HTML snippet that shows the backbone in 3Dmol.js (N, CA, C, O; Angstrom):
<script src="https://3Dmol.org/build/3Dmol-min.js"></script>
<div id="view" style="width:600px;height:400px;position:relative"></div>
<script>
const pdb = `
ATOM      1  N   MET A   1      73.818  58.738  64.505  1.00  0.00           N
ATOM      2  CA  MET A   1      74.854  58.596  65.459  1.00  0.00           C
ATOM      3  C   MET A   1      75.061  57.051  66.162  1.00  0.00           C
ATOM      4  O   MET A   1      74.187  56.857  67.008  1.00  0.00           O
ATOM      5  N   ASN A   2      75.733  56.242  66.056  1.00  0.00           N
ATOM      6  CA  ASN A   2      76.018  55.000  67.018  1.00  0.00           C
ATOM      7  C   ASN A   2      75.740  55.339  68.690  1.00  0.00           C
ATOM      8  O   ASN A   2      76.329  56.241  69.287  1.00  0.00           O
ATOM      9  N   PRO A   3      74.966  54.645  69.162  1.00  0.00           N
ATOM     10  CA  PRO A   3      75.172  54.814  70.764  1.00  0.00           C
ATOM     11  C   PRO A   3      76.329  54.578  71.774  1.00  0.00           C
ATOM     12  O   PRO A   3      76.570  55.221  72.796  1.00  0.00           O
ATOM     13  N   SER A   4      77.221  53.132  71.074  1.00  0.00           N
ATOM     14  CA  SER A   4      78.172  53.225  71.531  1.00  0.00           C
ATOM     15  C   SER A   4      79.468  54.498  71.576  1.00  0.00           C
ATOM     16  O   SER A   4      80.240  54.818  72.480  1.00  0.00           O
ATOM     17  N   ARG A   5      79.262  55.090  69.982  1.00  0.00           N
ATOM     18  CA  ARG A   5      80.321  56.181  70.181  1.00  0.00           C
ATOM     19  C   ARG A   5      79.657  57.503  70.762  1.00  0.00           C
ATOM     20  O   ARG A   5      80.374  58.445  71.100  1.00  0.00           O
ATOM     21  N   LEU A   6      78.610  57.543  70.847  1.00  0.00           N
ATOM     22  CA  LEU A   6      78.130  58.676  72.277  1.00  0.00           C
ATOM     23  C   LEU A   6      79.097  58.656  73.553  1.00  0.00           C
ATOM     24  O   LEU A   6      79.722  59.573  74.085  1.00  0.00           O
ATOM     25  N   PHE A   7      79.019  57.499  73.812  1.00  0.00           N
ATOM     26  CA  PHE A   7      79.521  57.162  75.467  1.00  0.00           C
ATOM     27  C   PHE A   7      81.104  56.939  75.209  1.00  0.00           C
ATOM     28  O   PHE A   7      81.789  57.231  76.190  1.00  0.00           O
ATOM     29  N   ILE A   8      81.822  56.473  74.064  1.00  0.00           N
ATOM     30  CA  ILE A   8      82.936  56.624  74.043  1.00  0.00           C
ATOM     31  C   ILE A   8      83.845  58.089  73.670  1.00  0.00           C
ATOM     32  O   ILE A   8      84.996  58.393  73.982  1.00  0.00           O
ATOM     33  N   LEU A   9      83.020  58.681  73.037  1.00  0.00           N
ATOM     34  CA  LEU A   9      83.350  59.848  72.971  1.00  0.00           C
ATOM     35  C   LEU A   9      82.879  61.014  74.326  1.00  0.00           C
ATOM     36  O   LEU A   9      83.103  62.223  74.270  1.00  0.00           O
ATOM     37  N   ARG A  10      82.292  60.404  75.331  1.00  0.00           N
ATOM     38  CA  ARG A  10      82.025  61.721  76.142  1.00  0.00           C
ATOM     39  C   ARG A  10      82.660  60.472  77.250  1.00  0.00           C
ATOM     40  O   ARG A  10      82.062  59.405  77.116  1.00  0.00           O
ATOM     41  N   PRO A  11      83.614  60.461  78.156  1.00  0.00           N
ATOM     42  CA  PRO A  11      83.991  59.284  79.046  1.00  0.00           C
ATOM     43  C   PRO A  11      83.681  59.999  80.453  1.00  0.00           C
ATOM     44  O   PRO A  11      83.649  59.310  81.472  1.00  0.00           O
ATOM     45  N   VAL A  12      83.437  61.471  80.506  1.00  0.00           N
ATOM     46  CA  VAL A  12      83.350  61.711  81.840  1.00  0.00           C
ATOM     47  C   VAL A  12      81.909  61.589  82.311  1.00  0.00           C
ATOM     48  O   VAL A  12      81.511  61.251  83.426  1.00  0.00           O
ATOM     49  N   ALA A  13      80.991  62.039  80.902  1.00  0.00           N
ATOM     50  CA  ALA A  13      79.324  61.841  81.322  1.00  0.00           C
ATOM     51  C   ALA A  13      79.243  60.179  81.711  1.00  0.00           C
ATOM     52  O   ALA A  13      78.761  59.781  82.772  1.00  0.00           O
ATOM     53  N   THR A  14      79.705  59.438  80.840  1.00  0.00           N
ATOM     54  CA  THR A  14      79.748  57.750  80.986  1.00  0.00           C
ATOM     55  C   THR A  14      79.743  57.574  82.527  1.00  0.00           C
ATOM     56  O   THR A  14      78.906  57.164  83.331  1.00  0.00           O
ATOM     57  N   SER A  15      80.875  57.996  82.609  1.00  0.00           N
ATOM     58  CA  SER A  15      81.361  57.723  84.228  1.00  0.00           C
ATOM     59  C   SER A  15      80.632  58.384  85.057  1.00  0.00           C
ATOM     60  O   SER A  15      80.436  57.652  86.028  1.00  0.00           O
ATOM     61  N   LEU A  16      80.125  59.382  85.189  1.00  0.00           N
ATOM     62  CA  LEU A  16      78.998  59.997  86.115  1.00  0.00           C
ATOM     63  C   LEU A  16      77.730  58.979  85.853  1.00  0.00           C
ATOM     64  O   LEU A  16      77.075  58.701  86.858  1.00  0.00           O
ATOM     65  N   LEU A  17      77.352  58.443  84.703  1.00  0.00           N
ATOM     66  CA  LEU A  17      75.711  58.116  84.638  1.00  0.00           C
ATOM     67  C   LEU A  17      75.940  56.819  85.386  1.00  0.00           C
ATOM     68  O   LEU A  17      75.199  56.331  86.240  1.00  0.00           O
ATOM     69  N   MET A  18      77.267  56.263  84.856  1.00  0.00           N
ATOM     70  CA  MET A  18      77.635  54.712  85.680  1.00  0.00           C
ATOM     71  C   MET A  18      77.429  54.812  87.195  1.00  0.00           C
ATOM     72  O   MET A  18      76.909  53.851  87.763  1.00  0.00           O
ATOM     73  N   ALA A  19      77.843  56.046  87.997  1.00  0.00           N
ATOM     74  CA  ALA A  19      78.128  56.276  89.229  1.00  0.00           C
ATOM     75  C   ALA A  19      76.484  56.276  89.861  1.00  0.00           C
ATOM     76  O   ALA A  19      75.957  55.670  90.794  1.00  0.00           O
ATOM     77  N   ALA A  20      76.015  57.205  88.923  1.00  0.00           N
ATOM     78  CA  ALA A  20      74.648  57.473  89.544  1.00  0.00           C
ATOM     79  C   ALA A  20      73.627  55.991  89.448  1.00  0.00           C
ATOM     80  O   ALA A  20      72.829  55.934  90.383  1.00  0.00           O
ATOM     81  N   ILE A  21      73.579  55.268  88.841  1.00  0.00           N
ATOM     82  CA  ILE A  21      73.118  54.352  88.187  1.00  0.00           C
ATOM     83  C   ILE A  21      73.491  53.269  89.261  1.00  0.00           C
ATOM     84  O   ILE A  21      72.592  52.578  89.740  1.00  0.00           O
ATOM     85  N   LEU A  22      74.831  53.099  89.659  1.00  0.00           N
ATOM     86  CA  LEU A  22      75.127  52.180  91.338  1.00  0.00           C
ATOM     87  C   LEU A  22      74.733  52.927  91.987  1.00  0.00           C
ATOM     88  O   LEU A  22      73.778  52.393  92.551  1.00  0.00           O
ATOM     89  N   LEU A  23      74.847  54.014  92.360  1.00  0.00           N
ATOM     90  CA  LEU A  23      74.230  54.846  93.799  1.00  0.00           C
ATOM     91  C   LEU A  23      72.866  54.311  93.998  1.00  0.00           C
ATOM     92  O   LEU A  23      72.521  53.811  95.068  1.00  0.00           O
ATOM     93  N   ALA A  24      72.018  54.423  92.876  1.00  0.00           N
ATOM     94  CA  ALA A  24      70.406  54.251  92.698  1.00  0.00           C
ATOM     95  C   ALA A  24      70.240  53.098  93.287  1.00  0.00           C
ATOM     96  O   ALA A  24      69.531  52.935  94.279  1.00  0.00           O
ATOM     97  N   GLY A  25      71.067  51.975  92.551  1.00  0.00           N
ATOM     98  CA  GLY A  25      71.260  50.926  92.686  1.00  0.00           C
ATOM     99  C   GLY A  25      71.374  50.144  94.443  1.00  0.00           C
ATOM    100  O   GLY A  25      70.830  49.137  94.898  1.00  0.00           O
ATOM    101  N   ALA A  26      72.289  51.106  95.042  1.00  0.00           N
ATOM    102  CA  ALA A  26      72.913  50.429  96.238  1.00  0.00           C
ATOM    103  C   ALA A  26      71.523  50.840  97.068  1.00  0.00           C
ATOM    104  O   ALA A  26      70.998  50.071  97.873  1.00  0.00           O
ATOM    105  N   ILE A  27      71.050  52.055  96.780  1.00  0.00           N
ATOM    106  CA  ILE A  27      70.014  52.726  97.811  1.00  0.00           C
ATOM    107  C   ILE A  27      68.452  51.971  97.707  1.00  0.00           C
ATOM    108  O   ILE A  27      67.574  51.955  98.570  1.00  0.00           O
ATOM    109  N   ALA A  28      68.441  51.347  96.314  1.00  0.00           N
ATOM    110  CA  ALA A  28      67.053  50.580  96.139  1.00  0.00           C
ATOM    111  C   ALA A  28      67.517  48.966  97.265  1.00  0.00           C
ATOM    112  O   ALA A  28      66.868  48.620  98.251  1.00  0.00           O
ATOM    113  N   TYR A  29      68.369  48.480  96.896  1.00  0.00           N
ATOM    114  CA  TYR A  29      68.976  47.475  97.769  1.00  0.00           C
ATOM    115  C   TYR A  29      68.598  47.477  99.195  1.00  0.00           C
ATOM    116  O   TYR A  29      68.018  46.583  99.812  1.00  0.00           O
ATOM    117  N   LEU A  30      69.153  48.995  99.764  1.00  0.00           N
ATOM    118  CA  LEU A  30      69.039  49.292 101.339  1.00  0.00           C
ATOM    119  C   LEU A  30      67.688  49.381 101.684  1.00  0.00           C
ATOM    120  O   LEU A  30      67.277  49.207 102.832  1.00  0.00           O
ATOM    121  N   GLU A  31      66.881  49.687 100.573  1.00  0.00           N
ATOM    122  CA  GLU A  31      65.472  50.092 101.078  1.00  0.00           C
ATOM    123  C   GLU A  31      64.624  48.482 101.302  1.00  0.00           C
ATOM    124  O   GLU A  31      63.607  48.318 101.976  1.00  0.00           O
ATOM    125  N   LEU A  32      65.388  47.403 100.522  1.00  0.00           N
ATOM    126  CA  LEU A  32      64.569  46.290 100.400  1.00  0.00           C
ATOM    127  C   LEU A  32      63.734  45.792 101.682  1.00  0.00           C
ATOM    128  O   LEU A  32      64.513  45.643 102.624  1.00  0.00           O
ATOM    129  N   PRO A  33      62.419  45.488 102.026  1.00  0.00           N
ATOM    130  CA  PRO A  33      62.173  44.822 103.319  1.00  0.00           C
ATOM    131  C   PRO A  33      62.292  43.664 102.699  1.00  0.00           C
ATOM    132  O   PRO A  33      61.903  43.267 101.601  1.00  0.00           O
ATOM    133  N   VAL A  34      63.183  42.936 103.993  1.00  0.00           N
ATOM    134  CA  VAL A  34      63.816  41.640 104.330  1.00  0.00           C
ATOM    135  C   VAL A  34      62.965  41.293 105.886  1.00  0.00           C
ATOM    136  O   VAL A  34      62.674  41.942 106.891  1.00  0.00           O
ATOM    137  N   SER A  35      62.797  40.004 105.441  1.00  0.00           N
ATOM    138  CA  SER A  35      62.629  39.503 106.977  1.00  0.00           C
ATOM    139  C   SER A  35      62.894  38.367 107.231  1.00  0.00           C
ATOM    140  O   SER A  35      62.926  37.783 106.148  1.00  0.00           O
ATOM    141  N   ALA A  36      63.155  37.539 108.192  1.00  0.00           N
ATOM    142  CA  ALA A  36      63.678  36.329 108.124  1.00  0.00           C
ATOM    143  C   ALA A  36      62.451  34.990 108.172  1.00  0.00           C
ATOM    144  O   ALA A  36      62.607  33.793 107.930  1.00  0.00           O
ATOM    145  N   LEU A  37      61.189  35.769 108.592  1.00  0.00           N
ATOM    146  CA  LEU A  37      59.601  35.149 108.704  1.00  0.00           C
ATOM    147  C   LEU A  37      58.618  36.377 108.526  1.00  0.00           C
ATOM    148  O   LEU A  37      58.176  37.214 109.313  1.00  0.00           O
ATOM    149  N   PRO A  38      58.444  36.128 107.077  1.00  0.00           N
ATOM    150  CA  PRO A  38      57.489  36.933 106.668  1.00  0.00           C
ATOM    151  C   PRO A  38      56.097  36.610 107.037  1.00  0.00           C
ATOM    152  O   PRO A  38      55.746  35.474 107.356  1.00  0.00           O
ATOM    153  N   GLN A  39      55.360  37.569 106.989  1.00  0.00           N
ATOM    154  CA  GLN A  39      53.873  36.786 107.581  1.00  0.00           C
ATOM    155  C   GLN A  39      53.290  36.960 105.975  1.00  0.00           C
ATOM    156  O   GLN A  39      53.483  37.812 105.108  1.00  0.00           O
ATOM    157  N   VAL A  40      52.601  35.896 106.027  1.00  0.00           N
ATOM    158  CA  VAL A  40      51.846  35.294 105.050  1.00  0.00           C
ATOM    159  C   VAL A  40      50.624  34.632 105.196  1.00  0.00           C
ATOM    160  O   VAL A  40      50.644  33.612 105.884  1.00  0.00           O
ATOM    161  N   ASP A  41      49.723  34.933 104.777  1.00  0.00           N
ATOM    162  CA  ASP A  41      48.232  34.365 105.013  1.00  0.00           C
ATOM    163  C   ASP A  41      47.764  33.369 103.932  1.00  0.00           C
ATOM    164  O   ASP A  41      47.521  33.677 102.765  1.00  0.00           O
ATOM    165  N   TYR A  42      47.689  32.407 104.350  1.00  0.00           N
ATOM    166  CA  TYR A  42      47.153  30.925 103.647  1.00  0.00           C
ATOM    167  C   TYR A  42      46.043  30.902 103.736  1.00  0.00           C
ATOM    168  O   TYR A  42      45.364  31.058 104.750  1.00  0.00           O
ATOM    169  N   PRO A  43      45.598  30.629 102.289  1.00  0.00           N
ATOM    170  CA  PRO A  43      43.998  30.477 102.293  1.00  0.00           C
ATOM    171  C   PRO A  43      43.678  29.123 102.658  1.00  0.00           C
ATOM    172  O   PRO A  43      44.153  28.049 102.290  1.00  0.00           O
ATOM    173  N   THR A  44      42.429  29.534 103.761  1.00  0.00           N
ATOM    174  CA  THR A  44      42.277  28.121 104.295  1.00  0.00           C
ATOM    175  C   THR A  44      40.560  28.190 104.670  1.00  0.00           C
ATOM    176  O   THR A  44      39.915  29.227 104.824  1.00  0.00           O
ATOM    177  N   ILE A  45      40.106  26.956 104.752  1.00  0.00           N
ATOM    178  CA  ILE A  45      38.533  26.514 104.542  1.00  0.00           C
ATOM    179  C   ILE A  45      38.475  26.068 105.532  1.00  0.00           C
ATOM    180  O   ILE A  45      39.335  25.317 105.992  1.00  0.00           O
ATOM    181  N   GLU A  46      37.438  26.420 106.112  1.00  0.00           N
ATOM    182  CA  GLU A  46      36.927  25.772 107.471  1.00  0.00           C
ATOM    183  C   GLU A  46      35.565  25.020 107.153  1.00  0.00           C
ATOM    184  O   GLU A  46      34.576  25.712 106.916  1.00  0.00           O
ATOM    185  N   THR A  47      35.451  23.402 107.135  1.00  0.00           N
ATOM    186  CA  THR A  47      34.339  22.875 106.806  1.00  0.00           C
ATOM    187  C   THR A  47      34.042  21.813 108.456  1.00  0.00           C
ATOM    188  O   THR A  47      34.782  21.030 109.052  1.00  0.00           O
ATOM    189  N   LEU A  48      32.709  22.259 108.708  1.00  0.00           N
ATOM    190  CA  LEU A  48      31.955  21.426 109.643  1.00  0.00           C
ATOM    191  C   LEU A  48      31.124  20.331 109.026  1.00  0.00           C
ATOM    192  O   LEU A  48      30.562  20.568 107.956  1.00  0.00           O
ATOM    193  N   THR A  49      31.005  19.250 109.554  1.00  0.00           N
ATOM    194  CA  THR A  49      30.121  17.757 109.304  1.00  0.00           C
ATOM    195  C   THR A  49      29.453  17.462 110.174  1.00  0.00           C
ATOM    196  O   THR A  49      29.949  17.322 111.292  1.00  0.00           O
ATOM    197  N   PHE A  50      28.383  17.308 109.997  1.00  0.00           N
ATOM    198  CA  PHE A  50      27.627  16.984 111.060  1.00  0.00           C
ATOM    199  C   PHE A  50      26.564  15.348 110.771  1.00  0.00           C
ATOM    200  O   PHE A  50      25.562  15.233 110.066  1.00  0.00           O
ATOM    201  N   TYR A  51      27.363  14.145 111.723  1.00  0.00           N
ATOM    202  CA  TYR A  51      26.415  12.784 111.008  1.00  0.00           C
ATOM    203  C   TYR A  51      26.011  12.281 112.467  1.00  0.00           C
ATOM    204  O   TYR A  51      26.785  11.603 113.143  1.00  0.00           O
ATOM    205  N   PRO A  52      24.594  12.707 112.953  1.00  0.00           N
ATOM    206  CA  PRO A  52      24.203  12.103 114.323  1.00  0.00           C
ATOM    207  C   PRO A  52      24.641  10.633 114.433  1.00  0.00           C
ATOM    208  O   PRO A  52      24.398   9.847 113.517  1.00  0.00           O
ATOM    209  N   GLY A  53      25.110  10.362 115.245  1.00  0.00           N
ATOM    210  CA  GLY A  53      25.047   8.801 115.306  1.00  0.00           C
ATOM    211  C   GLY A  53      26.298   8.183 115.227  1.00  0.00           C
ATOM    212  O   GLY A  53      26.576   7.210 115.928  1.00  0.00           O
ATOM    213  N   ALA A  54      27.124   8.711 114.372  1.00  0.00           N
ATOM    214  CA  ALA A  54      28.667   8.369 113.479  1.00  0.00           C
ATOM    215  C   ALA A  54      29.466   8.528 114.484  1.00  0.00           C
ATOM    216  O   ALA A  54      29.213   9.433 115.279  1.00  0.00           O
ATOM    217  N   GLY A  55      30.588   7.706 114.679  1.00  0.00           N
ATOM    218  CA  GLY A  55      31.687   7.893 115.295  1.00  0.00           C
ATOM    219  C   GLY A  55      32.926   8.838 114.760  1.00  0.00           C
ATOM    220  O   GLY A  55      32.588   8.913 113.579  1.00  0.00           O
ATOM    221  N   PRO A  56      33.734   9.351 114.822  1.00  0.00           N
ATOM    222  CA  PRO A  56      34.842   9.925 114.536  1.00  0.00           C
ATOM    223  C   PRO A  56      35.337   9.390 113.116  1.00  0.00           C
ATOM    224  O   PRO A  56      35.367  10.065 112.088  1.00  0.00           O
ATOM    225  N   ASP A  57      35.821   7.698 113.281  1.00  0.00           N
ATOM    226  CA  ASP A  57      36.245   7.154 112.467  1.00  0.00           C
ATOM    227  C   ASP A  57      35.727   7.484 110.923  1.00  0.00           C
ATOM    228  O   ASP A  57      36.273   8.131 110.029  1.00  0.00           O
ATOM    229  N   VAL A  58      34.284   6.688 110.972  1.00  0.00           N
ATOM    230  CA  VAL A  58      33.221   6.754 110.243  1.00  0.00           C
ATOM    231  C   VAL A  58      33.125   8.674 109.246  1.00  0.00           C
ATOM    232  O   VAL A  58      33.192   8.943 108.047  1.00  0.00           O
ATOM    233  N   MET A  59      32.946   9.591 110.509  1.00  0.00           N
ATOM    234  CA  MET A  59      32.750  10.772 109.819  1.00  0.00           C
ATOM    235  C   MET A  59      34.129  11.231 109.076  1.00  0.00           C
ATOM    236  O   MET A  59      34.149  12.061 108.167  1.00  0.00           O
ATOM    237  N   ALA A  60      35.188  10.619 109.558  1.00  0.00           N
ATOM    238  CA  ALA A  60      36.432  11.168 109.029  1.00  0.00           C
ATOM    239  C   ALA A  60      36.369  10.060 107.117  1.00  0.00           C
ATOM    240  O   ALA A  60      36.500  10.474 105.965  1.00  0.00           O
ATOM    241  N   SER A  61      36.164   8.917 107.560  1.00  0.00           N
ATOM    242  CA  SER A  61      36.554   8.439 106.212  1.00  0.00           C
ATOM    243  C   SER A  61      34.855   8.610 105.171  1.00  0.00           C
ATOM    244  O   SER A  61      34.793   8.725 103.947  1.00  0.00           O
ATOM    245  N   SER A  62      33.914   8.582 105.949  1.00  0.00           N
ATOM    246  CA  SER A  62      32.754   8.424 104.811  1.00  0.00           C
ATOM    247  C   SER A  62      32.068   9.749 104.702  1.00  0.00           C
ATOM    248  O   SER A  62      31.095   9.978 103.984  1.00  0.00           O
ATOM    249  N   VAL A  63      32.760  10.715 105.599  1.00  0.00           N
ATOM    250  CA  VAL A  63      31.888  12.263 105.074  1.00  0.00           C
ATOM    251  C   VAL A  63      32.866  13.084 104.785  1.00  0.00           C
ATOM    252  O   VAL A  63      32.880  13.783 103.772  1.00  0.00           O
ATOM    253  N   THR A  64      34.028  13.053 105.919  1.00  0.00           N
ATOM    254  CA  THR A  64      34.800  14.701 105.856  1.00  0.00           C
ATOM    255  C   THR A  64      35.725  14.439 104.465  1.00  0.00           C
ATOM    256  O   THR A  64      35.874  15.311 103.608  1.00  0.00           O
ATOM    257  N   ALA A  65      36.461  12.776 104.369  1.00  0.00           N
ATOM    258  CA  ALA A  65      37.043  12.940 103.455  1.00  0.00           C
ATOM    259  C   ALA A  65      36.782  13.194 102.028  1.00  0.00           C
ATOM    260  O   ALA A  65      37.541  13.760 101.241  1.00  0.00           O
ATOM    261  N   PRO A  66      35.596  12.696 101.789  1.00  0.00           N
ATOM    262  CA  PRO A  66      35.200  13.015 100.278  1.00  0.00           C
ATOM    263  C   PRO A  66      34.750  14.067 100.291  1.00  0.00           C
ATOM    264  O   PRO A  66      34.630  14.403  99.112  1.00  0.00           O
ATOM    265  N   LEU A  67      34.219  15.259 101.287  1.00  0.00           N
ATOM    266  CA  LEU A  67      34.249  16.573 101.062  1.00  0.00           C
ATOM    267  C   LEU A  67      35.715  17.018 100.666  1.00  0.00           C
ATOM    268  O   LEU A  67      35.894  17.622  99.609  1.00  0.00           O
ATOM    269  N   GLU A  68      36.614  16.759 101.397  1.00  0.00           N
ATOM    270  CA  GLU A  68      37.871  17.401 100.960  1.00  0.00           C
ATOM    271  C   GLU A  68      38.277  17.017  99.830  1.00  0.00           C
ATOM    272  O   GLU A  68      39.039  17.877  99.388  1.00  0.00           O
ATOM    273  N   ARG A  69      38.140  16.003  98.994  1.00  0.00           N
ATOM    274  CA  ARG A  69      38.324  15.501  97.578  1.00  0.00           C
ATOM    275  C   ARG A  69      38.141  16.470  96.897  1.00  0.00           C
ATOM    276  O   ARG A  69      39.053  16.887  96.183  1.00  0.00           O
ATOM    277  N   GLN A  70      36.870  17.108  96.939  1.00  0.00           N
ATOM    278  CA  GLN A  70      36.401  17.918  96.195  1.00  0.00           C
ATOM    279  C   GLN A  70      36.652  19.246  95.541  1.00  0.00           C
ATOM    280  O   GLN A  70      35.810  19.731  94.784  1.00  0.00           O
TER     281      GLN A  70
END
`;
const viewer = $3Dmol.createViewer("view");
viewer.addModel(pdb, "pdb");
viewer.setStyle({}, {cartoon: {color: "spectrum"}});
viewer.zoomTo();
viewer.render();
</script>
């Protein structure tokens, strides 16, 4: 038996099935969690670099920047 024929011969069952699917979809839609600003944890790595006697510019250009590129 062709699946289309089954639905054509039983219009009441087809309508009830369609209504059940529509109702289930509406309930699922209402249960979806929605937030304007969701809580997201971004992965971060903190690196401390020490170079005694060096200024902040030297640390940023010659030590910290090469470490960040790796």
